[in-house]
N, C-alpha and C positions, 0 to 999 in steps of 0.2 A: 503494499500499500503504499504512495505519492504523501509526504510528509506533509506534500504542498499543495495536497489536496483537502475538501473543508472535513473529509472526514479522519484525516491523518491529521489534519490539529487537534480535529474535537479530543482526541486522542490524545495524544499531547499534552493538550493543554489538561486534562481527564486524568489525568496519571501521574500528570508532573504535583497540581494540587493535591490529591492524592497521598504521592509522595511529601510533599510541605507541611500537610495537616494532621500529617499520621503523628506528628509530638506537640505536646506544649507550643504555644498557646493555640493552636485546631484551626489555626489561619495561614490567610495567603493571602498578601497585596498584591497589583498586577503586576508591579514591578520586580516582588522576588519572582513569578510565574513565571515576568519575560525573560529576567538572571538566568533562570537556570535555565530557555530552551532557548536561550543565546536571537529571537526570535526583537522585532520593533513591539515596541511595549502598545501601539495602536493596534498591532495587526491581534496582540493576546486581549484585548482591551476590549476588541470588536468577538470574538470569540466566548469571551468568561459573560460579554451581556446574552450574543445568541440561546448559552447553554444556563443563564440563570431563568430565562424565559422560557426555557423546555422543561425548568422543573428538575432541573442535575444538577444546577450549582445552586446556594442561596448565597444573594452577595447582602451581608452584617450593616449599620448602620455605621460603620465605621469605616466601610468599605472595603473591607477587606471581604475576602471569599471564603467558605467551607462549604465539604461537600457532600450531597445530601443521601441519604441510603439510593437513593435514585440514578443519581450522580455514580455508585460503586458496579448497582446496578448495569447500566451503561459502560461504565470504563471493563468492566469488567465480558462482556458481550462479544465488543473491539478491540479487546484485548484477543478472542478465541478467533475472529474475521481474520486478526490481521496474523493471528501466528499460521493461518493456511496459508493467504494469499502473501505476506513478505515471508513466511520460511519456504517455501515451494519456492519463490525466488531464491530464496540462499539456498536452499538445497541445490537447483539445480546449477549451479556454478559451481559448489561440493563438488559432485558431479565428473563436471567439468573436468575439474584438477585434477579429482584422483583418479576417473576413470573406471569408479568400484560406485555398487548402490545408496545411497545413502537414505537413511529413512526421520521420519518424525516422529517419537509413540509417546503416548499418555498415561497414567496410571488406570486400571475401569475394573476393579476387585482385587483379584493376586496377581489379576494379567496384566501386559500392554496390550495395549490397539494400537495399528498406524496411523496417523492419520492425514498424512502426507510421504510420496515420495520419489524420486528422481530416481531411472535405471536406465545408464548408459543402454549401450548393444555394447561396449566392452565387455560389460561388467555380467554380460549372461546369463541374467538371473531369468528367469520362468517365473511366468507369474506377475500376481500383483497382488506386494497386503495388507494393500490398502483394507481397512470394516477387519483381518485379520486378527485374533486374541491371541499371545502367547505368555507360558507362562514366565515370572516376570524374574524370579530366581534364576532363571538359565540365558539372560538374557542382557542385555549393555542399558537397551534405557528402562529395563528392570531399578539396576544399580542410578539409573540417573533422576529416573523420579521419584526417589526415597531418597536420593543424594542426602538431603538434610535434616529426613526422617531421623528422632531416637529411638533406639531399639526397640521400647517396649512399642514406641506408633509400631515399628519395620516385622513387630511380633505377630502384632493385633491386623495389619495388611496379610498376613501371611498363614496367615494362625489353622488354617485350614486346606493348606498348601499338602499334597506330599511331594515328596524332595524328591523326585523318578526324575531322569531324562534322558531320550538319545542317544547324546554326549556324553564321552565314557571320564568327560574333567568337571561334569555338574557339581554342586553342590550338593553333596547327603543330609546337609541337620541347617536348622538357622545359624545356628555358631558362626558358619563354615561360612552361612552366602554376610554373613557381618563382615567376617573376618578381609572378605573377598572386595569384601563396601567398604574401610579402611585404608583395605591396601591402594584401589581407585583414589578415592579422595586425598590422600598424600599425591598422588600421584599428577592427580589433574586433568583424568579420565578412566574407563572406565576401558578393562579387558576382561572380553571373552574367548576365551579359546575351548573350541571343539565342547563346551558347556548345552549347546542347542542341540547340535547334530555333528556328528563326524566329521571331520575337514570342516567348519562351516566356525569364523573368525571371524573378530567384531572388536571397534574400538568404542566409544560414545563420552557426552559429553550433555550435562544438565542446564535446562535454558527457563532464566527464571522471569517471571513477573513483573507486573510493576508496584506488588504489595511485595516481589525479595520473596516471594512465595516459589521453588521449581515444580511449571506447572509441565513438561512436555522434556524429552531429553531425545538429542541426536546421533542417528547412529551411522555409520559406515560399518556397509558386511561383506562378506566375500570370502574367497578362499583360506585356507589355513597359509599354502600354497606361496600364495602371491603376497598373504596384506603382512601375515607372521616378519619378513622382511623388513616390513616400510611404517612398525606399529611408531616408531614415535616421529616420526613423519603426517604418518594419519593421525595419530594423536592430539598432532598440534593444533591440524588441522579443523578439528571434528571441536575440539576446543573452541580455537576460534571463532568456527560459526555458530554455535552454542552462542559467546559470547555477543556477539553483533547479532543474534534473534535476540537478545535478553533486553541491549538496549535499545532498538526495537518498541520493544514491549515497556519502554520507558523501569527499568528494573535500579532499584539502588545500584549507585557503586560499591562492590564488594571490596 
């Protein structure tokens, strides 16, 4: 989504306002929003006026602004849409640069579901993964979407999981999954080496939204023979892609 479009500007202002008002005094001025976005104050003022008229933003007596409940809902809806549109653009660029299959997945129960994919011919990937669930415990997307979750939260998500997979290196227990996730956090990206299927190798990284919460994960997937020698290169590429998408979604600096 183009940040210069009306929808892009609205999302930028909404998510920035949400970030600024997440701490006391829970309000922000036009100047503060414009400064954070590095945008012209008059343009930001017009956008805030429009959002106020729409009921997503509240203008206070001191001329500062707050985000109402409808504003949060709107920001989330726009974020989901941007995850698909801008996510596809970035994924296609990543796939072209790496010549490998690239995906964006989200959490659904104890599985992950692919919502965006880019499949270059060179990847020789057969069929589409869009909408297909995959066990979170043996995928990069699973590690990515659970990146910031506590051990207790992860245990709750995987409570009904049977730690069985077709791959010879799949985690055999919750403890083993947590250990691999800890290593991934320290590395900056996850590596899944023949966990889901024999011969399958992938790297992944988390994507954050305007609330600073993980909403998705980016993956590069291919054969172990082809990807493993390029792990560091692909890991840096997937991490950069996830960071760029997080920035587009107005994620706070980490």
